[in-house]
N, C-alpha and C positions, 0 to 999 in steps of 0.2 A: 878522686874517694878513694880509699882504701877498702879491700874487702879483707873480712877476717872469719875464717873458719875456726868454727867451735868444735872442740873433741874432747870426749872423756867416757866413761863407763855411761850408759844408759840409765844407769841407776841416780845419775846426777843431773837427769835431765830438768828438773826444775829450777836447779841451781845455773844450768847454762841460759834457760829462759831468761832468766833475772839478769844474766851477764849481757844476753842479746838486747834487752830492753834499755839497759844503760848506755852500752854501744851505739845503738841505734840514734839515742838520745843526743850524740855527741857527733851523729853526721855518719857513722860507717855503716857500710853494707855487712850485713852478717848471716852465716849459713849456719843452720844446725843440723846435726843428722836426724835424719827421718825416724819418726819412731815406727818402726815395721811390726806387723802382726804375726810375731814367732809362733803364738799359738796355732796358726791355722798351717803353719809347715809341717808336712809328716816327717818322719823321723829319715825317711830314705831320701828324700829332699834339700834336707838340713845342711849338710857341707855345702851343696851347690848353690843354695839359697845364700849361706854366709858369704861365700866366695864373690857372686855377684854383688851384695851390698857392700863387702869391703873394696872391691875395685871401683864401684861408683863412687865411695867418698875419697879415696885414694885420687881419683880424677879430677874431683873438686879442690882438692889441696895442691895439686900439682897445675891446676889451672893458672895461665898467666895473670888474671885479673886477681888472683889471691895474692894477698902481700903478707897475711900474718895467720899464725895457727896459734889459739888460744886453747890451753890442755885445763880445763876444770877437775884438779885433784885434790878435793876434799880427803877427809880421813874416811877411811871405808872398813868396817869390822876391825875397827882398832889398830889399823895400819896406816899409819902417818903418810900425807900427800900423795896417795894411793895412784898408780897408773898400772892399767891392765894391759895385757899382750897386745890388745887391738889397737889401742891409743898408743902403744908405743911403736908399733909399726907404722901408724899414722905420722908420728912425730919424725920416723925416719924417713919417710916420703918429704915430707916438709923440709927437713936436714937437705935431702938430694936435690931437691928443686929450688933451693937457696930462699925458703920463706924464713922469716923472723918467727921464732917460736918462744911464747910466753907460757908460763905454768902460774895459774890462778895462784895456787899458795906456792910450797916451797920444794925444792929437789926431793924427787923421791929415791931414797937411799939405793935400795937394790939397783937402779939404771943411773947411779949418779957420775960415773965415769963417762958415760955416753951424754948424757943431758949436758954437761960442764962442757965436752969438748965440742958439742953441735951447737953450743952458744946458746942453749935454753935460757931464758930470764924468769926467775922466780919473782912474782909481783906479792909475795907474801901478803895476799888476800887484799890489797889495794889496787884494785882495778884501774884507778886513775892514775897511776904509776904508767899505763900503756898509752896513754896518750898525752 
């Protein structure tokens, strides 16, 4: 069974959960980012905690049981196929460790050179294309 790690802005968590449900119905093991209580983190500990959370998810992506990184990238604030900085870092980790990279929507313009060179496959909102 292939394990899929889902990535994207935490503002897209509902969309990520919908993808997880559909993929689990098809027999995939799926991991979502954990929803952390950022409001409980004091400003002086924010960077340490952000570093910890990022490394924790990088480890999940790099794990030998992970075959695929699925990036949930709908439009955000009028920006087409949005991919934020942290999600882009997760894509870079997936590329480095030889994972297949799928984008739920299309290529995000500002990172198009890297995404195309790293073999990211846009699903154009058709999750069925993944399997």
